[in-house]
ZAMI-914331 format. One record per residue (C-alpha): residue number from 1; residue in three letters; x, y, z. Coordinates in steps of 0.5 Angstrom, whole numbers. Example, Ala and Ser with C-alpha at 12.3 -4.5 7.8 and 13.67 -1.06 7.14 Angstrom:
<mivexs>
{num 1 residuo ala X 25 Y -9 Z 16} .
{num 2 residuo ser X 27 Y -2 Z 14} .
</mivexs>
This chain:
<mivexs>
{num 1 residuo met X 352 Y 77 Z 60} .
{num 2 residuo arg X 347 Y 74 Z 65} .
{num 3 residuo leu X 352 Y 74 Z 71} .
{num 4 residuo ala X 353 Y 82 Z 69} .
{num 5 residuo ser X 346 Y 83 Z 70} .
{num 6 residuo met X 346 Y 79 Z 77} .
{num 7 residuo ala X 352 Y 83 Z 79} .
{num 8 residuo ile X 348 Y 90 Z 77} .
{num 9 residuo ala X 342 Y 88 Z 80} .
{num 10 residuo leu X 345 Y 86 Z 87} .
{num 11 residuo val X 349 Y 93 Z 87} .
{num 12 residuo ile X 342 Y 96 Z 86} .
{num 13 residuo val X 339 Y 92 Z 92} .
{num 14 residuo met X 345 Y 94 Z 97} .
{num 15 residuo cys X 344 Y 101 Z 95} .
{num 16 residuo val X 337 Y 101 Z 96} .
{num 17 residuo ala X 338 Y 98 Z 103} .
{num 18 residuo val X 344 Y 102 Z 105} .
{num 19 residuo phe X 340 Y 109 Z 103} .
{num 20 residuo gly X 333 Y 106 Z 107} .
{num 21 residuo ala X 338 Y 105 Z 113} .
{num 22 residuo met X 340 Y 112 Z 113} .
{num 23 residuo leu X 333 Y 115 Z 112} .
{num 24 residuo ser X 331 Y 110 Z 118} .
{num 25 residuo gln X 336 Y 113 Z 122} .
{num 26 residuo arg X 335 Y 120 Z 121} .
{num 27 residuo thr X 328 Y 120 Z 122} .
{num 28 residuo ser X 328 Y 116 Z 128} .
{num 29 residuo val X 333 Y 122 Z 132} .
{num 30 residuo pro X 328 Y 124 Z 137} .
{num 31 residuo val X 326 Y 132 Z 137} .
{num 32 residuo pro X 326 Y 135 Z 143} .
{num 33 residuo pro X 320 Y 138 Z 145} .
{num 34 residuo thr X 319 Y 146 Z 145} .
{num 35 residuo ala X 319 Y 148 Z 152} .
{num 36 residuo pro X 312 Y 150 Z 155} .
{num 37 residuo ala X 311 Y 157 Z 156} .
{num 38 residuo lys X 312 Y 159 Z 163} .
{num 39 residuo ala X 306 Y 163 Z 166} .
{num 40 residuo val X 308 Y 170 Z 167} .
{num 41 residuo ala X 309 Y 171 Z 175} .
{num 42 residuo glu X 304 Y 176 Z 178} .
{num 43 residuo arg X 308 Y 182 Z 180} .
{num 44 residuo gly X 303 Y 185 Z 185} .
{num 45 residuo pro X 296 Y 188 Z 183} .
{num 46 residuo val X 298 Y 195 Z 184} .
{num 47 residuo ile X 304 Y 198 Z 179} .
{num 48 residuo thr X 303 Y 199 Z 172} .
{num 49 residuo thr X 308 Y 203 Z 167} .
{num 50 residuo ile X 304 Y 208 Z 164} .
{num 51 residuo glu X 309 Y 212 Z 161} .
{num 52 residuo glu X 317 Y 211 Z 159} .
{num 53 residuo arg X 321 Y 216 Z 156} .
{num 54 residuo glu X 327 Y 212 Z 154} .
{num 55 residuo pro X 325 Y 205 Z 151} .
{num 56 residuo ala X 329 Y 200 Z 153} .
{num 57 residuo ala X 334 Y 198 Z 147} .
{num 58 residuo pro X 332 Y 191 Z 144} .
{num 59 residuo ala X 336 Y 185 Z 146} .
{num 60 residuo pro X 340 Y 181 Z 141} .
{num 61 residuo ala X 337 Y 175 Z 138} .
{num 62 residuo arg X 339 Y 168 Z 142} .
{num 63 residuo ala X 336 Y 161 Z 143} .
{num 64 residuo ile X 330 Y 161 Z 146} .
{num 65 residuo ala X 330 Y 159 Z 154} .
{num 66 residuo ala X 325 Y 158 Z 159} .
{num 67 residuo ser X 326 Y 165 Z 162} .
{num 68 residuo asp X 324 Y 168 Z 155} .
{num 69 residuo ala X 318 Y 164 Z 154} .
{num 70 residuo ser X 314 Y 169 Z 158} .
{num 71 residuo val X 316 Y 175 Z 155} .
{num 72 residuo thr X 311 Y 179 Z 150} .
{num 73 residuo ala X 312 Y 184 Z 146} .
{num 74 residuo ala X 310 Y 191 Z 147} .
{num 75 residuo pro X 310 Y 197 Z 143} .
{num 76 residuo ser X 315 Y 203 Z 144} .
{num 77 residuo ala X 312 Y 208 Z 147} .
{num 78 residuo pro X 312 Y 215 Z 144} .
{num 79 residuo ala X 316 Y 221 Z 147} .
{num 80 residuo pro X 311 Y 224 Z 152} .
{num 81 residuo thr X 309 Y 231 Z 153} .
{num 82 residuo ala X 311 Y 234 Z 159} .
{num 83 residuo leu X 307 Y 233 Z 166} .
{num 84 residuo pro X 302 Y 239 Z 167} .
{num 85 residuo ala X 304 Y 243 Z 172} .
{num 86 residuo ser X 297 Y 245 Z 176} .
{num 87 residuo pro X 294 Y 243 Z 182} .
{num 88 residuo ala X 289 Y 239 Z 179} .
{num 89 residuo ser X 294 Y 234 Z 175} .
{num 90 residuo ala X 299 Y 233 Z 181} .
{num 91 residuo pro X 299 Y 227 Z 185} .
{num 92 residuo ala X 292 Y 224 Z 185} .
{num 93 residuo ser X 287 Y 222 Z 179} .
{num 94 residuo ala X 285 Y 228 Z 175} .
{num 95 residuo ala X 278 Y 228 Z 178} .
{num 96 residuo thr X 278 Y 232 Z 184} .
{num 97 residuo pro X 274 Y 228 Z 190} .
{num 98 residuo ala X 268 Y 232 Z 193} .
{num 99 residuo ala X 270 Y 236 Z 199} .
{num 100 residuo met X 272 Y 233 Z 205} .
{num 101 residuo pro X 269 Y 226 Z 204} .
{num 102 residuo thr X 268 Y 221 Z 209} .
{num 103 residuo thr X 272 Y 214 Z 208} .
{num 104 residuo ser X 270 Y 208 Z 205} .
{num 105 residuo gly X 273 Y 201 Z 206} .
{num 106 residuo gly X 274 Y 196 Z 201} .
{num 107 residuo gly X 278 Y 190 Z 200} .
{num 108 residuo pro X 284 Y 189 Z 195} .
{num 109 residuo ala X 282 Y 189 Z 188} .
{num 110 residuo thr X 286 Y 186 Z 182} .
{num 111 residuo ala X 290 Y 191 Z 178} .
{num 112 residuo pro X 295 Y 191 Z 172} .
{num 113 residuo met X 302 Y 188 Z 173} .
{num 114 residuo val X 308 Y 192 Z 171} .
{num 115 residuo val X 308 Y 193 Z 163} .
{num 116 residuo ala X 315 Y 193 Z 161} .
{num 117 residuo gln X 315 Y 197 Z 155} .
{num 118 residuo gly X 320 Y 196 Z 149} .
{num 119 residuo ser X 321 Y 188 Z 150} .
{num 120 residuo pro X 323 Y 184 Z 144} .
{num 121 residuo ser X 318 Y 178 Z 142} .
{num 122 residuo val X 320 Y 171 Z 143} .
{num 123 residuo ala X 318 Y 170 Z 136} .
{num 124 residuo ala X 322 Y 176 Z 133} .
{num 125 residuo ala X 328 Y 173 Z 137} .
{num 126 residuo thr X 328 Y 166 Z 135} .
{num 127 residuo ala X 325 Y 166 Z 128} .
{num 128 residuo pro X 330 Y 164 Z 123} .
{num 129 residuo ala X 332 Y 169 Z 118} .
{num 130 residuo pro X 328 Y 168 Z 111} .
{num 131 residuo val X 332 Y 165 Z 105} .
{num 132 residuo gln X 333 Y 171 Z 100} .
{num 133 residuo ser X 334 Y 169 Z 92} .
{num 134 residuo pro X 340 Y 172 Z 89} .
{num 135 residuo ala X 335 Y 176 Z 85} .
{num 136 residuo ala X 331 Y 179 Z 91} .
{num 137 residuo pro X 333 Y 186 Z 93} .
{num 138 residuo thr X 336 Y 188 Z 99} .
{num 139 residuo pro X 331 Y 190 Z 104} .
{num 140 residuo ala X 332 Y 197 Z 107} .
{num 141 residuo ala X 335 Y 197 Z 114} .
{num 142 residuo val X 330 Y 198 Z 120} .
{num 143 residuo thr X 331 Y 204 Z 124} .
{num 144 residuo pro X 331 Y 203 Z 131} .
{num 145 residuo pro X 326 Y 208 Z 135} .
{num 146 residuo ala X 330 Y 214 Z 137} .
{num 147 residuo lys X 331 Y 216 Z 144} .
{num 148 residuo ala X 327 Y 222 Z 147} .
{num 149 residuo thr X 330 Y 228 Z 147} .
{num 150 residuo ser X 331 Y 233 Z 153} .
{num 151 residuo ser X 325 Y 237 Z 153} .
{num 152 residuo cys X 327 Y 241 Z 159} .
{num 153 residuo pro X 328 Y 248 Z 158} .
{num 154 residuo gly X 335 Y 251 Z 159} .
{num 155 residuo asn X 338 Y 244 Z 161} .
{num 156 residuo pro X 339 Y 239 Z 155} .
{num 157 residuo asn X 343 Y 234 Z 160} .
{num 158 residuo ala X 337 Y 234 Z 165} .
{num 159 residuo leu X 335 Y 228 Z 169} .
{num 160 residuo gly X 328 Y 228 Z 167} .
{num 161 residuo val X 323 Y 223 Z 168} .
{num 162 residuo ser X 325 Y 216 Z 165} .
{num 163 residuo arg X 319 Y 212 Z 167} .
{num 164 residuo val X 312 Y 214 Z 170} .
{num 165 residuo val X 308 Y 208 Z 174} .
{num 166 residuo glu X 301 Y 208 Z 177} .
{num 167 residuo ile X 300 Y 206 Z 184} .
{num 168 residuo asp X 293 Y 203 Z 185} .
{num 169 residuo thr X 293 Y 203 Z 193} .
{num 170 residuo thr X 287 Y 199 Z 194} .
{num 171 residuo gly X 287 Y 195 Z 200} .
{num 172 residuo gly X 294 Y 198 Z 201} .
{num 173 residuo ala X 301 Y 196 Z 199} .
{num 174 residuo arg X 308 Y 197 Z 202} .
{num 175 residuo phe X 314 Y 200 Z 198} .
{num 176 residuo gly X 321 Y 200 Z 200} .
{num 177 residuo phe X 326 Y 196 Z 204} .
{num 178 residuo glu X 323 Y 188 Z 204} .
{num 179 residuo ser X 317 Y 190 Z 200} .
{num 180 residuo pro X 314 Y 185 Z 195} .
{num 181 residuo tyr X 314 Y 190 Z 190} .
{num 182 residuo asp X 321 Y 190 Z 186} .
{num 183 residuo phe X 319 Y 194 Z 180} .
{num 184 residuo leu X 325 Y 198 Z 180} .
{num 185 residuo arg X 330 Y 196 Z 174} .
{num 186 residuo glu X 338 Y 197 Z 175} .
{num 187 residuo gly X 340 Y 204 Z 176} .
{num 188 residuo glu X 332 Y 207 Z 177} .
{num 189 residuo val X 331 Y 211 Z 183} .
{num 190 residuo val X 325 Y 214 Z 186} .
{num 191 residuo leu X 326 Y 221 Z 190} .
{num 192 residuo thr X 322 Y 222 Z 196} .
{num 193 residuo phe X 323 Y 228 Z 201} .
{num 194 residuo asp X 320 Y 228 Z 209} .
{num 195 residuo asp X 318 Y 233 Z 214} .
{num 196 residuo gly X 317 Y 239 Z 210} .
{num 197 residuo pro X 314 Y 244 Z 208} .
{num 198 residuo trp X 319 Y 249 Z 210} .
{num 199 residuo pro X 321 Y 256 Z 208} .
{num 200 residuo asp X 327 Y 257 Z 203} .
{num 201 residuo arg X 329 Y 249 Z 204} .
{num 202 residuo thr X 323 Y 246 Z 201} .
{num 203 residuo gln X 323 Y 252 Z 195} .
{num 204 residuo ala X 331 Y 250 Z 194} .
{num 205 residuo val X 329 Y 243 Z 193} .
{num 206 residuo leu X 323 Y 245 Z 188} .
{num 207 residuo lys X 328 Y 249 Z 184} .
{num 208 residuo ala X 333 Y 243 Z 183} .
{num 209 residuo leu X 328 Y 239 Z 181} .
{num 210 residuo ala X 325 Y 244 Z 176} .
{num 211 residuo ala X 332 Y 245 Z 173} .
{num 212 residuo his X 332 Y 238 Z 172} .
{num 213 residuo cys X 325 Y 237 Z 170} .
{num 214 residuo thr X 324 Y 231 Z 174} .
{num 215 residuo lys X 319 Y 229 Z 180} .
{num 216 residuo ala X 319 Y 227 Z 187} .
{num 217 residuo ile X 314 Y 224 Z 193} .
{num 218 residuo phe X 314 Y 229 Z 199} .
{num 219 residuo phe X 311 Y 227 Z 206} .
{num 220 residuo pro X 310 Y 233 Z 209} .
{num 221 residuo ile X 308 Y 233 Z 217} .
{num 222 residuo gly X 301 Y 236 Z 218} .
{num 223 residuo val X 303 Y 241 Z 223} .
{num 224 residuo his X 308 Y 244 Z 218} .
{num 225 residuo ala X 303 Y 244 Z 213} .
{num 226 residuo thr X 298 Y 248 Z 217} .
{num 227 residuo tyr X 304 Y 253 Z 217} .
{num 228 residuo his X 306 Y 254 Z 210} .
{num 229 residuo pro X 300 Y 251 Z 206} .
{num 230 residuo gly X 302 Y 256 Z 200} .
{num 231 residuo ile X 309 Y 252 Z 199} .
{num 232 residuo leu X 305 Y 245 Z 199} .
{num 233 residuo lys X 301 Y 248 Z 194} .
{num 234 residuo thr X 307 Y 250 Z 190} .
{num 235 residuo val X 309 Y 243 Z 191} .
{num 236 residuo ala X 302 Y 240 Z 188} .
{num 237 residuo ala X 303 Y 245 Z 182} .
{num 238 residuo ala X 309 Y 243 Z 180} .
{num 239 residuo gly X 306 Y 236 Z 179} .
{num 240 residuo his X 310 Y 232 Z 185} .
{num 241 residuo ala X 306 Y 227 Z 189} .
{num 242 residuo ile X 304 Y 229 Z 196} .
{num 243 residuo gly X 303 Y 224 Z 201} .
{num 244 residuo ser X 303 Y 225 Z 209} .
{num 245 residuo his X 307 Y 224 Z 215} .
{num 246 residuo thr X 303 Y 224 Z 221} .
{num 247 residuo trp X 300 Y 231 Z 225} .
{num 248 residuo cys X 306 Y 232 Z 229} .
{num 249 residuo his X 312 Y 227 Z 227} .
{num 250 residuo gln X 310 Y 222 Z 233} .
{num 251 residuo asn X 313 Y 215 Z 234} .
{num 252 residuo leu X 307 Y 211 Z 232} .
{num 253 residuo ala X 309 Y 205 Z 236} .
{num 254 residuo lys X 308 Y 209 Z 242} .
{num 255 residuo thr X 302 Y 213 Z 245} .
{num 256 residuo lys X 306 Y 219 Z 249} .
{num 257 residuo gly X 311 Y 224 Z 246} .
{num 258 residuo ser X 312 Y 231 Z 245} .
{num 259 residuo cys X 309 Y 236 Z 240} .
{num 260 residuo glu X 311 Y 243 Z 238} .
{num 261 residuo phe X 306 Y 247 Z 235} .
{num 262 residuo arg X 306 Y 255 Z 234} .
{num 263 residuo gly X 313 Y 255 Z 238} .
{num 264 residuo lys X 310 Y 252 Z 244} .
{num 265 residuo lys X 313 Y 245 Z 245} .
{num 266 residuo glu X 308 Y 240 Z 250} .
{num 267 residuo ala X 308 Y 233 Z 253} .
{num 268 residuo val X 302 Y 230 Z 249} .
{num 269 residuo glu X 298 Y 223 Z 249} .
{num 270 residuo tyr X 296 Y 221 Z 243} .
{num 271 residuo asp X 292 Y 216 Z 239} .
{num 272 residuo pro X 296 Y 213 Z 233} .
{num 273 residuo lys X 290 Y 213 Z 229} .
{num 274 residuo asp X 289 Y 220 Z 230} .
{num 275 residuo glu X 296 Y 222 Z 229} .
{num 276 residuo ile X 295 Y 219 Z 222} .
{num 277 residuo glu X 288 Y 222 Z 220} .
{num 278 residuo lys X 290 Y 229 Z 223} .
{num 279 residuo gly X 296 Y 229 Z 218} .
{num 280 residuo leu X 292 Y 227 Z 212} .
{num 281 residuo ser X 287 Y 232 Z 213} .
{num 282 residuo ala X 292 Y 238 Z 215} .
{num 283 residuo val X 296 Y 236 Z 208} .
{num 284 residuo his X 289 Y 236 Z 204} .
{num 285 residuo trp X 287 Y 242 Z 207} .
{num 286 residuo ala X 294 Y 246 Z 205} .
{num 287 residuo val X 294 Y 243 Z 198} .
{num 288 residuo gly X 287 Y 245 Z 197} .
{num 289 residuo gly X 286 Y 239 Z 192} .
{num 290 residuo pro X 287 Y 232 Z 191} .
{num 291 residuo thr X 293 Y 229 Z 195} .
{num 292 residuo ala X 296 Y 222 Z 194} .
{num 293 residuo pro X 294 Y 216 Z 199} .
{num 294 residuo tyr X 301 Y 215 Z 201} .
{num 295 residuo phe X 304 Y 215 Z 208} .
{num 296 residuo arg X 311 Y 214 Z 211} .
{num 297 residuo phe X 311 Y 212 Z 219} .
{num 298 residuo pro X 316 Y 217 Z 223} .
{num 299 residuo gln X 323 Y 214 Z 224} .
{num 300 residuo leu X 320 Y 208 Z 220} .
{num 301 residuo lys X 317 Y 205 Z 226} .
{num 302 residuo glu X 311 Y 201 Z 223} .
{num 303 residuo pro X 306 Y 197 Z 228} .
{num 304 residuo pro X 303 Y 192 Z 224} .
{num 305 residuo glu X 296 Y 194 Z 227} .
{num 306 residuo leu X 297 Y 201 Z 224} .
{num 307 residuo val X 300 Y 198 Z 217} .
{num 308 residuo ala X 293 Y 194 Z 217} .
{num 309 residuo tyr X 289 Y 200 Z 219} .
{num 310 residuo leu X 292 Y 204 Z 213} .
{num 311 residuo gly X 291 Y 198 Z 208} .
{num 312 residuo lys X 283 Y 198 Z 210} .
{num 313 residuo arg X 284 Y 206 Z 208} .
{num 314 residuo asn X 287 Y 204 Z 202} .
{num 315 residuo ile X 293 Y 208 Z 203} .
{num 316 residuo ala X 300 Y 205 Z 201} .
{num 317 residuo val X 306 Y 205 Z 206} .
{num 318 residuo phe X 313 Y 208 Z 204} .
{num 319 residuo asn X 319 Y 205 Z 207} .
{num 320 residuo ala X 326 Y 206 Z 204} .
{num 321 residuo asp X 331 Y 202 Z 200} .
{num 322 residuo leu X 336 Y 208 Z 202} .
{num 323 residuo asp X 336 Y 212 Z 208} .
{num 324 residuo ser X 341 Y 218 Z 207} .
{num 325 residuo phe X 341 Y 220 Z 214} .
{num 326 residuo asp X 341 Y 227 Z 212} .
{num 327 residuo phe X 338 Y 229 Z 219} .
{num 328 residuo lys X 345 Y 227 Z 222} .
{num 329 residuo met X 349 Y 232 Z 217} .
{num 330 residuo arg X 351 Y 239 Z 217} .
{num 331 residuo lys X 354 Y 240 Z 210} .
{num 332 residuo pro X 351 Y 238 Z 203} .
{num 333 residuo glu X 357 Y 234 Z 201} .
{num 334 residuo gln X 356 Y 229 Z 206} .
{num 335 residuo val X 349 Y 228 Z 204} .
{num 336 residuo lys X 351 Y 227 Z 197} .
{num 337 residuo lys X 356 Y 223 Z 199} .
{num 338 residuo ser X 351 Y 219 Z 203} .
{num 339 residuo val X 346 Y 218 Z 197} .
{num 340 residuo met X 351 Y 216 Z 192} .
{num 341 residuo glu X 355 Y 211 Z 196} .
{num 342 residuo lys X 349 Y 207 Z 198} .
{num 343 residuo leu X 347 Y 207 Z 191} .
{num 344 residuo lys X 353 Y 205 Z 188} .
{num 345 residuo lys X 352 Y 199 Z 193} .
{num 346 residuo his X 345 Y 197 Z 192} .
{num 347 residuo gly X 344 Y 200 Z 185} .
{num 348 residuo lys X 337 Y 202 Z 185} .
{num 349 residuo gly X 332 Y 204 Z 190} .
{num 350 residuo ile X 327 Y 209 Z 194} .
{num 351 residuo ile X 331 Y 214 Z 197} .
{num 352 residuo leu X 329 Y 218 Z 203} .
{num 353 residuo met X 331 Y 225 Z 204} .
{num 354 residuo his X 328 Y 231 Z 208} .
{num 355 residuo asp X 327 Y 237 Z 205} .
{num 356 residuo phe X 326 Y 240 Z 212} .
{num 357 residuo gln X 334 Y 239 Z 213} .
{num 358 residuo his X 338 Y 245 Z 211} .
{num 359 residuo ala X 344 Y 241 Z 208} .
{num 360 residuo thr X 339 Y 237 Z 204} .
{num 361 residuo ser X 336 Y 243 Z 201} .
{num 362 residuo glu X 343 Y 246 Z 199} .
{num 363 residuo ala X 346 Y 239 Z 196} .
{num 364 residuo ala X 339 Y 238 Z 192} .
{num 365 residuo met X 342 Y 241 Z 185} .
{num 366 residuo asp X 349 Y 238 Z 186} .
{num 367 residuo leu X 346 Y 231 Z 188} .
{num 368 residuo leu X 341 Y 231 Z 182} .
{num 369 residuo asn X 347 Y 233 Z 177} .
{num 370 residuo glu X 351 Y 227 Z 180} .
{num 371 residuo leu X 345 Y 222 Z 179} .
{num 372 residuo lys X 345 Y 224 Z 172} .
{num 373 residuo ala X 353 Y 224 Z 171} .
{num 374 residuo gly X 352 Y 217 Z 174} .
{num 375 residuo gly X 347 Y 214 Z 169} .
{num 376 residuo tyr X 341 Y 214 Z 174} .
{num 377 residuo lys X 334 Y 214 Z 172} .
{num 378 residuo ile X 328 Y 217 Z 176} .
{num 379 residuo val X 322 Y 213 Z 176} .
{num 380 residuo phe X 316 Y 217 Z 178} .
{num 381 residuo met X 310 Y 214 Z 182} .
{num 382 residuo lys X 304 Y 217 Z 180} .
{num 383 residuo pro X 298 Y 215 Z 185} .
{num 384 residuo lys X 292 Y 212 Z 181} .
{num 385 residuo asn X 287 Y 215 Z 186} .
{num 386 residuo ala X 287 Y 221 Z 191} .
{num 387 residuo val X 287 Y 220 Z 198} .
{num 388 residuo thr X 280 Y 220 Z 202} .
{num 389 residuo thr X 280 Y 224 Z 208} .
{num 390 residuo ile X 275 Y 223 Z 214} .
{num 391 residuo ala X 270 Y 229 Z 215} .
{num 392 residuo ser X 271 Y 229 Z 223} .
{num 393 residuo tyr X 278 Y 230 Z 222} .
{num 394 residuo asp X 277 Y 235 Z 217} .
{num 395 residuo glu X 273 Y 239 Z 221} .
{num 396 residuo met X 278 Y 239 Z 227} .
{num 397 residuo ile X 284 Y 242 Z 222} .
{num 398 residuo leu X 279 Y 247 Z 220} .
{num 399 residuo lys X 278 Y 249 Z 228} .
{num 400 residuo ile X 286 Y 249 Z 229} .
{num 401 residuo val X 287 Y 253 Z 223} .
{num 402 residuo gly X 281 Y 258 Z 224} .
{num 403 residuo ala X 284 Y 259 Z 231} .
{num 404 residuo ala X 290 Y 261 Z 228} .
{num 405 residuo gly X 287 Y 266 Z 223} .
{num 406 residuo gly X 287 Y 262 Z 217} .
{num 407 residuo glu X 294 Y 259 Z 217} .
{num 408 residuo ala X 298 Y 257 Z 224} .
{num 409 residuo arg X 304 Y 260 Z 222} .
{num 410 residuo pro X 310 Y 261 Z 227} .
{num 411 residuo thr X 312 Y 268 Z 229} .
{num 412 residuo ser X 319 Y 267 Z 226} .
{num 413 residuo ser X 315 Y 266 Z 219} .
{num 414 residuo val X 311 Y 272 Z 220} .
{num 415 residuo ile X 316 Y 277 Z 223} .
{num 416 residuo arg X 323 Y 278 Z 221} .
{num 417 residuo asp X 328 Y 283 Z 224} .
{num 418 residuo val X 331 Y 287 Z 218} .
{num 419 residuo asn X 336 Y 292 Z 222} .
{num 420 residuo glu X 338 Y 290 Z 228} .
</mivexs>
């Protein structure tokens, strides 16, 4: 009996020892520390998403990774109303600046980063599912947010505007090829048109954009703006952004060239800064309201000293990611093919076209249809503030257009043979 008791006691001691060893081994396994949250990289102080028509679908839940640590949740944006079609609400801020204001300098200011709407939170993606008791009722399924339906009259398959970003040009900024601001997502494009306005051609582009209820940026030449101010007013009334493209489309890397004005072409010498400022004032005069602090260099020649000058003027420089080279084309099919092939290669980008070109005006509708069919989305770059013109150049433009009877229109746009 005594021997049996000792055997039982020995078995109990061995069991306790084995259990203790197992418990000690389990608790001694190191738990990998949670990776510290990665600091959100600064995307630049100039771009803020302010409207998104089709929120991105939530990403599937997955194990947390370092790349996920900086993602924060943002509420889904409600379906926005259509952009107002009035000059006051077009390419600049809602408040119209004082007539012919003088310029003011200013260093770069800190502004918000790109806000990606509809992103899932890390907590939501990594939290374990709660354990439900058998008696608990099954929770109702969460209905995902519905995509915004087309609000484009007569075109349920319209491109529309997928996303609106606000651009703060304080201190200058540069967009397009080799820009530090890579804010476009895969499949997103920005439409831009140069060298207008021009009768019939600009209107054809506007008609195509209106049919798809989408928006673009126009970079008119100052001389053309004085010829056809009514067309630019229509561009502004449709809610597009209007920048500038110099007074007479000079190569600003040089100081000599030629300029055609009122049907007369002359050799000219010019100060590149005068070319910039006269163009800004001419476009501002033609629109009769706020215009965007956006500028594109002719031939995309960008002298560093002039880029710096525009920065001091709080004006953004626009290059392009995809140059259509439509000025070399005579058929609309060529324009469409050029744009679509380059988009297929690059996937996204700021597209450079010319509303001045006949082939582009004819291709506009088919091109927008093709973009829609290809699943591309339009991003509209809305300026936070209006451009500020310089009073002396405003007065110079007033003298030029005054000498031409109010609108320096070429003879061909005033007089037309109807029965030769």
